[in-house]
C-alpha positions in Angstrom: -18.0 33.0 16.6 -18.4 30.9 19.8 -21.7 30.3 21.4 -20.5 32.2 24.5 -19.9 35.2 22.3 -23.2 34.9 20.7 -24.7 34.9 24.2 -22.8 38.1 25.0 -23.9 39.7 21.8 -27.5 38.8 22.2 -27.8 39.5 25.9 -30.7 41.8 25.3 -33.3 40.7 27.9 -36.4 42.9 27.7 -37.4 44.8 30.8 -39.9 42.9 32.9 -43.0 44.2 34.6 -42.3 45.4 38.1 -43.6 43.1 40.8 -44.3 45.4 43.7 -46.6 44.2 46.5 -49.7 46.2 47.2 -48.1 47.5 50.4 -45.2 49.1 48.6 -45.7 52.4 46.9 -43.6 53.2 43.8 -40.9 55.8 44.5 -39.7 57.9 41.6 -35.9 58.0 41.3 -35.7 61.8 41.6 -37.5 61.6 45.0 -35.4 58.9 46.6 -33.8 60.0 49.9 -33.2 56.5 51.4 -32.6 53.1 50.0 -35.4 50.7 50.8 -36.0 47.0 50.0 -35.0 45.9 46.4 -37.8 45.6 43.9 -36.5 42.3 42.5 -34.8 43.5 39.4 -32.9 46.3 37.7 -33.0 46.9 33.9 -29.8 48.4 32.4 -28.8 49.7 28.9 -25.1 49.1 28.6 -22.2 49.0 26.2 -21.2 45.4 25.1 -18.9 43.9 27.6 -19.8 46.3 30.4 -22.0 44.0 32.5 -20.7 40.4 32.5 -22.1 37.4 34.4 -19.4 34.9 33.4 -21.2 33.6 30.2 -18.3 34.6 27.9 -15.5 33.8 30.4 -16.2 32.4 33.9 -13.5 34.6 35.4 -15.4 37.7 34.6 -18.6 37.9 36.6 -19.8 40.9 38.6 -23.5 40.2 38.3 -24.1 36.9 40.1 -22.8 38.0 43.5 -24.8 41.2 43.3 -28.0 39.2 42.5 -27.4 36.8 45.4 -26.7 39.6 47.8 -29.5 42.0 46.9 -32.2 39.8 45.3 -32.2 42.2 42.3 -32.1 40.3 39.0 -29.9 42.2 36.5 -31.4 42.4 33.0 -29.2 44.0 30.2 -30.0 45.5 26.8 -26.8 46.1 24.9 -26.4 49.2 22.7 -23.8 49.8 20.1 -23.9 53.6 19.8 -24.7 56.5 22.0 -27.6 57.5 19.8 -29.1 54.0 20.4 -28.8 54.5 24.1 -30.5 57.9 24.0 -33.4 56.4 21.9 -33.8 53.5 24.4 -33.9 55.8 27.4 -36.4 58.1 25.5 -38.6 55.0 25.0 -38.4 54.2 28.7 -38.6 50.9 30.5 -35.1 51.0 31.8 -33.6 51.9 35.2 -30.0 52.7 34.3 -27.7 53.4 31.3 -23.9 53.4 31.0 -23.9 56.7 29.0 -20.8 58.2 27.3 -20.3 62.0 27.2 -21.9 62.4 23.8 -25.2 61.0 25.3 -25.2 62.1 28.9 -25.9 65.8 28.4 -28.6 65.0 25.9 -30.3 62.8 28.5 -30.0 65.5 31.2 -31.3 68.2 28.9 -34.2 66.0 27.8 -35.0 65.3 31.5 -34.7 61.6 31.0 -32.3 61.0 33.9 -32.6 61.9 37.5 -30.2 63.7 39.8 -28.2 61.3 42.0 -28.2 61.5 45.8 -24.5 60.8 46.3 -25.2 60.4 50.1 -26.9 57.1 49.2 -23.7 55.8 47.6 -21.0 55.2 50.2 -18.4 54.5 47.6 -18.8 57.9 46.0 -15.7 59.3 47.9 -13.5 56.6 46.4 -14.2 57.8 42.8 -11.3 59.4 41.0 -11.4 63.1 41.8 -10.9 64.0 38.1 -14.3 62.3 37.4 -16.4 63.3 40.4 -17.4 66.7 39.0 -16.9 66.0 35.3 -19.0 68.3 33.0 -20.5 65.3 31.1 -22.6 64.3 34.2 -22.5 67.4 36.4 -24.7 70.4 35.7 -24.8 73.4 38.0 -23.2 71.4 40.7 -25.8 68.6 40.5 -24.6 65.0 39.7 -26.6 62.9 37.3 -24.8 59.7 37.7 -21.8 57.7 39.0 -18.6 57.4 36.9 -18.1 53.8 35.6 -15.0 53.5 33.4 -13.0 55.5 30.9 -10.5 55.1 28.1 -9.5 55.9 24.6 -10.7 54.7 21.2 -7.8 52.8 19.7 -6.5 51.9 16.2 -6.8 48.1 16.0 -4.7 46.5 13.4 -3.6 43.2 12.0 0.1 42.7 12.8 0.7 40.5 9.7 -0.7 43.2 7.4 1.5 45.8 9.0 4.6 43.5 9.3 4.8 43.8 13.0 5.2 47.6 13.1 2.4 49.7 14.7 1.0 52.2 12.3 2.0 55.7 13.3 -0.9 57.7 11.9 -4.7 57.4 11.5 -4.1 58.0 7.8 -4.2 54.2 7.3 -8.0 54.3 7.8 -8.7 57.8 6.3 -6.6 57.7 3.0 -6.2 55.1 0.3 -2.7 53.7 0.4 -0.6 50.5 0.1 0.0 48.8 3.4 3.3 47.2 4.5 2.0 43.8 3.2 2.0 45.3 -0.3 -1.8 45.4 -0.6 -4.2 48.4 -0.7 -6.2 49.3 2.3 -9.3 49.7 0.2 -12.0 47.3 1.4 -9.9 46.3 4.4 -10.6 49.1 6.8 -13.6 50.1 8.9 -15.0 53.2 10.5 -17.4 53.7 13.4 -21.1 53.9 12.6 -21.9 56.9 14.7 -22.1 60.7 14.1 -19.5 61.3 16.9 -17.0 59.7 14.5 -16.8 63.1 12.8 -14.7 64.1 15.8 -12.1 61.5 14.8 -11.8 63.0 11.4 -11.6 66.5 13.0 -8.9 65.3 15.3 -6.9 63.9 12.4 -7.2 67.2 10.6 -6.3 69.2 13.7 -2.9 67.5 13.5 -2.4 67.2 9.8 -4.0 70.5 8.6 -3.3 73.1 11.3 -4.2 75.9 8.8 -7.9 74.9 9.4 -7.6 76.3 13.0 -9.3 73.4 14.7 -8.9 73.8 18.4 -11.3 71.1 19.7 -12.7 68.2 17.6 -16.2 68.7 19.0 -16.2 72.5 18.3 -16.1 73.0 14.6 -16.9 76.1 12.5 -18.7 75.6 9.2 -15.4 75.5 7.2 -13.7 73.1 9.6 -16.8 70.9 9.6 -16.9 70.8 5.8 -13.3 69.7 5.8 -14.1 66.8 8.2 -17.0 65.7 6.1 -14.9 65.9 2.9 -12.4 63.6 4.6 -15.1 61.2 5.6 -16.6 61.2 2.1 -13.2 60.2 0.7 -12.9 57.5 3.4 -16.2 56.0 2.4 -14.6 54.8 -0.9 -12.2 52.4 1.1 -14.5 51.4 4.0 -15.5 47.7 4.2 -18.1 48.3 6.9 -19.2 51.0 9.3 -19.2 49.1 12.5 -21.2 49.5 15.7 -21.6 45.9 16.9 -18.3 44.8 18.6 -18.9 41.1 17.9 -19.4 41.7 14.2 -16.2 43.7 14.1 -14.4 40.8 15.8 -15.8 38.5 13.1 -14.7 40.8 10.4 -11.1 41.0 11.6 -11.2 37.2 12.0 -12.9 36.1 8.8 -13.5 39.0 6.4 -10.0 40.3 5.8 -10.3 43.6 7.7 -6.9 44.8 8.9 -7.4 48.2 10.5 -10.1 50.3 12.2 -11.0 52.5 15.1 -12.0 50.2 17.9 -12.4 49.7 21.6 -9.9 47.8 23.8 -12.7 45.3 24.4 -12.4 43.9 20.8 -8.6 43.9 21.0 -8.6 41.9 24.2 -10.9 39.3 22.9 -9.0 38.8 19.7 -5.6 38.7 21.4 -7.1 36.2 23.8 -8.0 34.0 20.8 -4.3 34.2 19.7 -5.2 36.3 16.6 -2.5 38.5 15.0 -4.0 41.7 16.5 -2.7 44.7 18.3 -3.7 48.3 19.0 -2.1 51.7 19.2 -2.8 55.4 19.7 -1.4 57.1 16.7 0.6 60.3 16.8 -2.5 62.5 16.2 -4.0 61.4 19.5 -7.4 59.8 20.1 -10.9 60.4 21.0 -12.2 58.6 24.1 -15.1 57.9 26.4 -15.8 58.5 30.1 -18.9 56.6 30.9 -21.5 57.3 33.6 -24.1 55.1 35.1 -27.3 57.3 35.0 -30.7 56.6 36.4 -33.9 57.1 34.4 -36.2 59.8 35.9 -39.0 57.3 36.0 -37.0 54.2 37.0 -39.3 51.5 38.2 -36.7 49.9 40.4 -34.8 52.8 42.0 -33.7 50.9 45.1 -32.1 48.1 43.1 -30.6 50.8 40.8 -28.9 52.5 43.7 -27.7 49.2 45.0 -26.2 48.5 41.6 -24.4 51.9 41.4 -22.8 51.2 44.8 -21.8 47.7 43.7 -20.4 49.0 40.4 -17.9 51.2 42.3 -16.4 48.4 44.4 -12.7 48.0 43.6 -13.2 44.3 42.7 -15.9 45.1 40.1 -13.9 48.1 38.8 -10.7 46.1 38.4 -12.3 43.1 36.8 -14.2 45.3 34.3 -11.0 47.2 33.5 -9.2 43.9 32.9 -12.0 42.6 30.7 -12.7 45.7 28.6 -9.2 47.3 28.5 -10.5 50.4 30.2 -9.4 52.5 33.2 -11.3 52.2 36.5 -13.2 55.2 37.9 -12.0 54.0 41.3 -8.2 54.3 41.6 -8.1 51.7 44.4 -9.0 49.1 41.8 -5.6 49.5 40.3 -3.8 47.5 43.0 -4.4 44.0 44.2 -6.7 42.9 41.4 -5.7 39.4 40.2 -7.2 39.8 36.7 -6.0 43.4 36.1 -2.6 43.1 37.7 -0.8 46.0 39.4 0.4 47.4 36.0 -3.0 47.0 34.3 -4.1 50.6 34.9 -0.9 52.0 33.4 -1.2 49.6 30.5 -4.8 50.7 29.8 -3.9 54.4 29.8 -4.3 55.7 33.4 -1.7 58.4 32.7 -3.3 59.5 29.4 -6.3 61.3 30.9 -5.1 64.7 29.7 -4.3 63.5 26.2 -7.8 62.1 25.4 -10.5 64.1 23.7 -13.5 62.6 25.5 -16.7 62.3 23.7 -19.2 65.0 24.3 -22.2 66.5 22.5 -21.4 69.3 20.1 -23.3 72.5 20.6 -23.8 75.8 18.7 -22.4 78.0 21.4 -18.8 76.8 21.8 -15.9 78.0 23.8 -13.1 77.9 21.2 -14.8 79.5 18.1 -16.2 83.0 18.3 -18.3 82.5 15.3 -20.1 79.5 16.8 -20.0 75.8 16.0 -22.0 73.2 14.1 -24.5 71.6 16.6 -25.0 67.8 17.0 -28.3 67.5 15.1 -26.3 68.5 11.9 -23.7 65.9 12.7 -26.4 63.3 12.8 -28.1 64.2 9.5 -24.8 64.8 7.7 -23.1 61.6 8.8 -26.2 59.6 7.6 -25.7 61.4 4.3 -22.0 60.4 4.2 -22.8 56.8 4.8 -25.4 57.0 2.0 -22.8 58.3 -0.4 -23.9 61.9 -0.3 
């Protein structure tokens, strides 16, 4: 692993103590009606690869110009799962988080994030209309964040192991089998280290066992849920590692013989950039995905800098550069044209037209829309997935 990548992996700068002069009174994020002078910094919890300052690749830097313009130093703590993000926001000490749909509603319900005054964000009107009122950040007409990026989870695979042909089904990571290179997939595949991965199993079963009656991978009856857990228990016998650190997964595909796994376009792009025999696909069963929202902590110590960052994050330049780097789709459609790094076909390549096909992450709840008998809530997903990982 290069030193630059190690820097990206360990870019976990702790939140600093706010340096407000005696003449400036702290303003809670929920009370902000006008943006004042920046407080000198903004502390963000983010997915790996989401906030770059050119340390991994000089071409990708949307932090330096912001710091120069605003005087707000950007400090980043990376998190590998939504549960980690929720835990960090519960602890406090951060201003913003790039939360996925399986974390955002928990943060809202827990009163850890503040409503956003969209009038303070001029770029709001440029946001994709499909995202502006999305249910993962909008409750009773109130917005709790600004959309950032979206995309699908992909099946990353080693082209040599699959003899150049993309696998057609997720079965290559769920069921023991001989791969095209003549070797078993046992010990050569990975699965995501997060309870929301139960939805990936449910999505696979929704297509392969329609008799179960699964209508939504996040809304599972007891019987459907049991079937998903049984599939995951079988999968455990062939898993090399349950991944949550993107950089460790990259190393595993490079040095540890891993040939297939659910992944993010971020890892795929980095490995392809290093000329590794790696590609990705969305199998015939479809895919889960993420639509991430920049949300502000209700007790943010640096609300002015936080609002400045949210506005900056919606600029077409930042949106396009990030989409090119991560392999995601911009929340601002204008970013899809004229961006040198993304290219005019980049949004289509990254799945701009697949919005309706993606089952976006969201928190499972007991009262669900598709099952009259009710569904298994998220706290069960958490405890039961831990049990699966532990061999129970």
